[in-house]
C-alpha positions in Angstrom: 0.2 0.0 0.1 1.7 3.3 -1.1 2.4 5.6 1.8 0.9 9.2 2.4 4.4 10.5 2.2 4.6 9.1 -1.2 1.5 10.6 -2.3 2.3 14.1 -0.8 6.0 14.1 -2.7 3.9 13.0 -6.0 1.4 16.0 -5.2 4.5 18.4 -4.9 6.2 17.2 -8.0 2.9 17.8 -9.7 2.3 21.1 -8.4 5.9 22.3 -9.6 5.4 20.7 -13.1 2.1 22.4 -13.2 3.5 25.7 -12.1 5.5 26.0 -15.1 2.7 26.4 -17.7 0.8 28.5 -15.2 3.6 31.1 -15.0 3.6 31.1 -18.5 -0.2 32.0 -18.8 0.1 34.5 -16.2 2.7 36.3 -18.1 1.4 36.0 -21.6 -0.8 38.9 -22.7 -4.1 38.6 -24.7 -7.2 36.2 -23.8 -8.4 35.5 -20.4 -6.4 33.4 -18.0 -9.6 30.8 -18.2 -9.2 30.6 -22.2 -5.6 30.2 -22.1 -5.8 27.5 -19.3 -8.1 25.7 -21.4 -6.2 25.8 -24.4 -2.8 24.7 -22.6 -4.9 21.9 -21.4 -5.0 20.7 -24.9 -1.7 21.1 -25.5 -0.4 19.2 -22.5 -2.8 16.4 -23.1 -1.4 16.0 -26.8 2.2 16.0 -25.4 1.2 13.3 -22.8 -0.2 11.3 -25.6 3.1 11.5 -27.6 5.4 10.8 -24.7 3.0 7.8 -23.6 3.6 6.6 -27.1 7.5 7.0 -26.6 7.2 5.2 -23.1 5.3 2.1 -24.9 7.8 1.9 -28.1 10.7 2.2 -25.6 9.5 -0.6 -23.6 9.4 1.4 -20.5 5.8 0.6 -19.5 7.2 -1.5 -16.6 10.4 0.7 -16.0 8.8 1.1 -12.6 7.0 -2.2 -11.9 4.8 -0.6 -8.9 2.1 2.5 -8.8 2.2 5.3 -8.5 5.7 5.6 -7.4 8.8 3.7 -8.2 9.7 0.9 -5.9 7.7 2.8 -3.3 9.7 6.1 -4.2 8.5 9.2 -5.7 11.3 9.4 -8.1 14.1 6.7 -9.4 16.9 8.6 -7.5 15.5 7.3 -4.4 14.8 3.9 -5.9 18.2 3.6 -7.7 19.4 0.4 -5.7 16.3 -1.5 -6.3 16.4 -0.4 -10.2 20.1 -1.4 -10.4 19.5 -4.7 -8.5 16.5 -5.5 -11.0 18.7 -4.6 -13.8 21.5 -6.7 -12.9 19.1 -9.8 -12.5 17.8 -9.4 -15.8 19.9 -7.0 -18.0 17.6 -7.2 -21.2 14.3 -7.1 -19.0 11.7 -4.3 -18.5 13.6 -2.4 -15.4 16.6 -0.2 -16.2 17.5 3.4 -15.0 16.5 5.0 -18.2 13.3 3.2 -18.6 12.3 4.0 -15.1 12.9 7.7 -15.5 10.9 7.4 -18.7 8.2 5.7 -17.2 8.1 8.4 -14.2 8.2 11.3 -16.6 5.2 10.1 -18.1 3.5 9.8 -14.8 4.5 13.1 -14.0 3.1 14.6 -17.0 -0.1 12.8 -16.4 -0.2 14.4 -12.9 0.5 17.7 -14.3 -2.7 17.5 -16.7 -4.6 16.3 -13.6 -3.5 19.2 -11.6 -4.3 21.9 -14.3 -7.8 20.3 -14.5 -8.2 20.9 -10.9 -7.2 24.4 -11.6 -9.7 24.6 -14.1 -12.2 23.4 -12.1 -11.4 25.9 -9.3 -11.4 28.5 -12.1 -14.9 27.7 -13.3 -16.4 27.7 -10.0 -15.1 31.3 -9.2 -16.7 32.3 -12.2 -20.1 30.5 -11.4 -21.9 33.7 -11.1 -20.6 35.3 -14.4 -20.5 32.0 -16.6 -23.3 29.9 -15.2 -23.0 26.2 -14.5 -22.3 24.6 -17.8 -18.6 25.3 -17.7 -18.3 24.0 -14.0 -20.1 20.9 -15.0 -18.1 20.2 -18.0 -14.7 20.7 -16.2 -16.1 18.3 -13.3 -16.7 15.8 -16.3 -13.2 16.2 -17.5 -11.9 15.8 -13.9 -13.9 12.6 -13.8 -12.5 11.3 -17.2 -8.7 11.9 -16.2 -9.5 10.2 -12.8 -10.7 7.1 -15.0 -7.7 7.5 -17.2 -5.3 7.4 -14.4 -6.8 4.2 -13.0 -6.4 2.6 -16.3 -2.7 4.0 -16.2 -2.4 2.0 -12.9 -3.8 -1.2 -14.1 -1.6 -0.9 -17.2 1.2 -1.7 -14.8 -0.5 -3.9 -12.3 -1.7 -6.0 -14.9 1.5 -6.0 -16.7 0.8 -4.4 -19.9 -2.4 -6.5 -20.8 -3.2 -5.3 -24.3 -6.7 -4.6 -24.0 -5.9 -2.4 -20.9 -3.2 -0.8 -22.7 -5.2 -0.1 -25.7 -8.3 1.4 -23.6 -5.6 3.7 -21.8 -4.6 5.1 -25.2 -8.2 5.5 -26.3 -9.3 7.2 -23.3 -6.3 9.6 -23.8 -7.7 10.7 -27.0 -11.1 11.0 -25.6 -9.7 13.2 -23.0 -8.1 15.3 -25.8 -11.0 15.4 -27.9 -13.4 16.7 -24.7 -10.6 19.3 -23.7 -10.7 20.6 -27.2 -14.5 20.7 -27.3 -14.3 22.6 -23.9 -11.6 25.0 -25.1 -13.1 26.1 -28.2 -16.3 27.1 -26.3 -16.7 30.9 -26.0 -17.7 30.6 -22.6 -16.9 34.3 -21.5 -18.1 35.8 -25.0 -21.6 34.2 -24.5 -22.4 36.8 -21.8 -21.5 39.7 -24.2 -24.2 41.8 -25.6 -22.4 41.9 -29.0 -23.2 38.5 -30.6 -21.1 37.5 -33.8 -22.8 35.4 -36.8 -21.2 31.9 -36.5 -21.4 30.4 -40.1 -21.5 26.5 -39.9 -21.2 25.2 -43.5 -20.1 21.7 -42.8 -22.7 18.6 -42.0 -22.3 17.6 -38.4 -23.4 14.2 -39.8 -20.2 13.9 -42.1 -18.1 14.7 -39.0 -19.6 12.1 -36.7 -19.0 9.8 -39.6 -15.4 10.7 -39.9 -14.8 10.6 -36.0 -16.6 7.1 -36.0 -14.3 5.8 -38.6 -11.1 7.2 -37.2 -12.1 5.9 -33.6 -12.3 2.3 -35.1 -8.9 2.7 -36.9 -7.1 4.1 -33.7 -8.5 1.2 -31.7 -7.1 -1.1 -34.3 -3.7 0.8 -34.5 -3.5 0.5 -30.6 -4.4 -3.0 -30.8 -1.6 -3.6 -33.5 1.0 -1.7 -31.2 0.1 -3.4 -27.8 0.2 -6.7 -29.4 3.5 -5.9 -31.0 2.1 -7.0 -34.5 3.6 -4.3 -36.4 6.1 -6.5 -38.0 3.7 -9.4 -38.5 3.4 -8.5 -42.1 6.9 -7.5 -43.2 6.2 -6.6 -46.6 4.0 -4.0 -48.2 1.5 -4.0 -49.8 1.2 -7.7 -49.5 1.4 -9.4 -46.0 3.9 -12.4 -46.1 4.0 -12.2 -49.9 0.0 -12.7 -50.3 -2.7 -10.2 -51.6 -4.9 -11.7 -48.8 -3.0 -13.6 -46.1 -4.0 -16.3 -43.9 -6.2 -14.9 -40.9 -7.5 -16.3 -37.6 -10.1 -13.3 -36.5 -11.2 -15.3 -33.3 -7.9 -15.5 -31.7 -6.5 -12.2 -33.1 -9.5 -10.3 -31.5 -10.0 -12.1 -28.3 -9.8 -9.1 -25.9 -9.2 -10.4 -22.5 -5.9 -12.0 -22.4 -2.2 -11.8 -21.3 0.3 -10.2 -23.3 1.7 -12.5 -26.0 -0.7 -15.0 -25.0 -4.1 -16.4 -26.3 -7.2 -17.0 -24.1 -5.9 -20.5 -23.2 -2.7 -19.1 -21.9 -0.6 -20.5 -24.6 1.7 -18.2 -27.1 -0.4 -16.4 -29.7 0.1 -17.6 -33.0 1.7 -15.5 -35.9 -1.5 -16.0 -38.0 -3.5 -14.3 -35.4 -0.8 -11.3 -35.3 -1.1 -11.3 -39.3 -4.8 -10.8 -38.8 -4.5 -8.0 -36.4 -2.1 -6.2 -38.5 -4.2 -6.6 -41.7 -7.2 -5.4 -40.0 -5.7 -2.2 -39.4 -4.1 -2.0 -43.0 -7.6 -2.6 -44.7 -9.5 -0.3 -42.6 -7.0 2.5 -43.2 -8.4 2.6 -46.6 -11.8 3.5 -45.5 -10.2 6.3 -43.3 -8.4 7.7 -46.3 -11.6 8.0 -48.1 -13.9 9.2 -45.5 -11.5 11.6 -43.9 -10.1 12.8 -47.2 -13.6 13.4 -48.7 -14.3 15.5 -45.3 -11.1 17.6 -45.8 -11.8 18.3 -49.6 -15.6 19.1 -48.7 -14.6 21.6 -46.0 -11.8 23.0 -48.0 -14.3 23.8 -51.1 -16.7 25.3 -48.5 -14.0 27.4 -46.7 -14.6 31.2 -47.7 -12.2 34.0 -46.9 -14.3 34.8 -43.8 -13.8 31.0 -42.7 -10.1 31.1 -42.8 -10.1 28.7 -39.5 -11.7 26.1 -41.3 -9.5 26.4 -44.5 -6.4 26.0 -42.0 -7.8 22.9 -40.4 -8.8 21.4 -43.6 -5.3 21.9 -45.1 -3.9 20.4 -41.8 -6.0 17.3 -42.0 -5.3 16.6 -45.4 -1.6 17.0 -44.3 -2.0 14.8 -41.6 -3.7 12.0 -43.6 -0.7 12.0 -46.0 1.9 11.9 -42.9 -0.2 8.8 -41.6 0.1 7.0 -45.0 3.8 7.7 -45.1 4.7 6.8 -41.3 2.5 3.7 -41.6 3.9 2.3 -44.5 7.8 3.5 -43.0 6.7 1.2 -39.9 6.8 -1.9 -42.2 9.3 -1.2 -44.8 11.9 0.3 -42.4 11.2 -2.2 -39.5 9.3 -0.1 -37.1 11.7 2.7 -36.5 11.2 4.9 -33.4 10.4 8.1 -35.1 8.2 6.8 -37.7 6.2 5.0 -35.0 6.1 8.2 -32.8 5.0 10.4 -35.7 2.1 7.7 -36.6 0.8 8.2 -32.9 1.0 11.8 -32.8 -0.7 12.0 -36.3 -3.4 10.0 -34.8 -4.0 12.6 -31.9 -3.6 15.4 -34.2 -6.4 14.1 -36.5 -8.6 14.0 -33.4 -8.0 17.3 -32.8 -8.8 18.4 -36.5 -12.1 16.8 -36.5 -13.1 18.3 -33.1 -12.0 21.7 -34.4 -14.0 21.1 -37.6 -17.1 20.6 -35.6 -16.9 24.2 -34.5 -17.9 24.8 -38.2 -20.5 21.9 -38.2 -24.2 21.9 -37.9 -27.0 19.3 -38.3 -28.5 21.8 -40.5 -25.5 23.5 -42.3 -25.8 27.2 -43.3 -23.8 27.9 -46.5 -23.1 31.7 -46.9 -24.0 32.5 -50.5 -21.5 34.7 -52.4 -23.0 38.1 -53.4 -21.7 40.4 -56.1 -22.3 44.1 -56.8 -23.7 45.5 -59.9 
């Protein structure tokens, strides 16, 4: 059972880490503190997702095999003797000094996001009279979500990187990013203004939701590939093991509740099952390119000079799709290089951000601004 001292030390570290962006927000001019805090949370969560991918890709997920500390300490310095002992006993194992630091920095970043959300809740509460209940309720929902995410982070360690737990941990991180972006793009403080700006929404919300649903499924498949270490199960491209349609085992490949590297019976998972996991992600990528690419071109065609923000997001979305295609192929052709794998995860998170931003210009009944000409 973790000691009270450990929790207090970790809380102090979280406060110090959170103080850095808060100091930046305090000194940066323009916009309100509340608006800046909301957007810095989006930025920090994106960084957390990328660093989480780095933790997973460097096999550092069990760099500290307990939780929330490292061998009962708040940092690897205080646990150095235990770490070195574990590393000496198993030099190629999951515990090394470097991996311990990577894992703990990931946890520090997660605690920082949690601390900043607590400040967000406090700020929303202080503005209850001027902004109403919605910002506070939304912030409390974000706090609940980050607590659930923290629980899955703990289970990731205690259940020894069980694939479905690690996959859900990543999916929840992307859901948190999406929810924080939705929250940040709300004009909470402008809603009380007497002057109301006309908000043109030319995009179809149905199309945005379709694209988000397709992307959600694809990210789950990609996370399932990564957490099962199935990236190199098909070492060639565009074929898999030299076949246009490889042998598959969908039942074993997509049995969700099982240990890492094992099937439901506790035996080693078959290469065919790993091929199936990889192949599913590859096939579904075609649908993602069609749906998200179509949304990007549609948004670009509707982006008038007055909607410069939509135009920028549309271009970013199309560029990210190209990046995902290049990095996805690079992972196979160049045997899963760290940089390509990191960019692939970062691209997925950025696509989630783009779709949420596009929803700002979307409506269930789109309003398209008509072009007018002077005679």
